N, C-alpha and C positions, 0 to 999 in steps of 0.2 A: 433715206427711209431708216427709221427707228429698227426695224427688223433686221436691216443690216449691221447695223452699229452693235446691237445685241450679241449678233452672230460674230462679229470681228471680237468683241469682249471675252467670249467664250473660248474661241481660239487662242486669243491673247494669253489668257489666262493658262492655258495648258503648255503654250510656247514658254512662257516664263518659267514655268516649273520644270522643263527639261533645259531651258538654259542655265538654271541652276546648278542642275545636276551634272551639266558640262563646264562648270566653275566660270560662268559668264554670268552678268547681270542684265535683268531683263526689266523694262518697263512698258507700261501702254497708256497712250494717252488720246482723248476721243479726237482731238484737235491738232493742227500743227503749232498754232500758238502757244499751246500747253507744252507741246515737244519743244519747240525752241527754248521756251524759258527752262525747262530741264538741260537741255544741252549747255546754256551758258552757265548753269549752275553746278556743272561739272569741270567748267574752266577756271583756274585761279589767273587773279591778275599777273602774276609772275612767270606763268606757262608761255612756252612757245609752241605755237599751234601751225599745222600744216593739214594737208587734204590730199585725196588724190582725184582723178577728174570722176565727178559727182554730179548728175544733174540735179538729184534730189537735193546734196548741201546748196546749190545754186539757187535753186529753187525756192529754199527756204529764207534764204538771204542772210545766211548766218555770216559769213565773211564781212557784210558790211556792219554787223553787228560788233565783231572783233574790232573793225577799223574804229568806230565810235569809242569803243570803251579802251582804245588805245593798247591792246594786246598784241605782242609780238606775234608776227606771222611768219612763215617762208612760202612764197607766192610764187610757185613758177609760171604763173601767167603773167609776171612781171619781168621776165627774162628777155635780155634784149637779143640775142642770139640763140641758136639749138643748140650749142655747147654749154651757154650758162643755164639752160633749161635742163639739160641732164644732168649738171651739177647740183641744183635747186631740188630735182627729183631725189638725189642722192642725200642731200643734206635734210631733207624731209624725214627721213628714217631717223633721225636724231632728235626728233622734235618731242617735247612732252606729252602733247595731245595730237592726236590724227584723226582727222572728221572724214568720214565714208559713208557710203549705204552699202547694202548688199544687192546682188543681183536676184538672189532666192534665198526663203528661210522657209526650211520644213518645219512643219508640226512638231518634229520631233527636236526642233532647236538645233539642227545643222545650218550653217553659212554655206551658200554655193557662190562662188566668183569666178567668172572669166575674163580675162584682161589680155591686151595686147603688149604693152611695154613690161608689164610685170610689176611695176613701182608699188602700186595699191596693194597687191596680194604680199609683197614683201613686208610691207607694214602691218598687214594682218598677222603676218609670223612672227615678226621680230622687229625690234627697234623702238618705235614710240612706247612711252610708261604706259598711256591709256590710248586705246582705239573706241572713239564712240561709233556707233554706226546707227545711223538713222533710216527706217524702211516705213514705208506705207504697206497695209495690210494687202494691197494687192501683190506684194512680193511672196504672199505666203504661199506654199505648195505643198501636199500631201507626203512625198517622199523625195528621194534623189533622183529617181529616175524621171519623174515628171519635170524635177527642176533643170538639169541638163537641157530639155528639148524648150522649156519657157525660156530660159536667159538668151538661147540661140534664136528664138523667134521675137521676144520680147524686147530684149534688150540689145542683143549685137546689131541686129539691122539698122535699129535708131540711130546707135553709135556711129555707124560707117557715116551717115550723114552729119553727125556732130563733130565728128574728127576729120571728115574730109577723105575717107578712104573708099578703095574701090574694089574691095572683095566681090565674087560674084553674087554673094546673097544681097548687096546692094541694088542689084538689076533684077534678081529672079524673086526675092522675097525669101528664098529657102536656103538652108545651110546645105552647103556641099563638101563638107570637111576638106575645104583647101588647103593647101600648102602654098601659100604665095607671100609676096613682099608684103601686101595690105591686110593680111589675114588680121583680124582683131581676135581670135581665139587661138594665142600662142601657149595660155596656162589656164590650167581649169584648177581652182583651190577648193577643197571642202574643208572648212573649219568644224571640227567636229568636239572640240576640246581646249579651254582657255588655261596656259601657262604662263605667268602666273594668275592666282585666281582671281577674277575680275578686272582684269586687265581690259578685256573686251565687255563693254556694255554696249547692249541693244535696246535702241529707243523705238518702239512699234506705234505708229499713228493710224487711226482710224481715218483714214483718208487713203485718196490713190495718190502716189507720189513717185516720180521719177520713172523710169521704166527699165 
């Protein structure tokens, strides 16, 4: 509906202003096709690219485009053993460009992420020269208090099926603040400012992407 798109544009304008205040670049595009084009324009041919576990990045088909352009990648999914997988996750922190999404973003421009292994959160904090965040407007929340609950309900539970993990929320549909081997809520990161300037680039999309 047009009214939804108009609402997205108004929200995105406010978010982008607040991202700039927080030393981050922000962009908004109506469609995923425009967003994909922008992502690819931010990656140079000589860059080495990697990514964290992200349904959004998978959904957009960006990995295939990188392969078609013969851009070097660090791809943990091609690991032949758990040990190699860990090694590649560590190597991804040395990539020139890191692709990811965010579990939630506030109107005030804060990025909220919950992770199991923590490699994705580590890349947010330090390592790759450029972090490109692609997020559908379904990830937008009014404030941090709402964000944590939304992430645990909308992202963590689906991720238990994606990762074949078995914490209690997989079976109850409700976070129980578990402390067990299979928990996916090991670390919670709030990114409220970027150093250096514009290292983090947030591309908002006027569609529902990921979870």
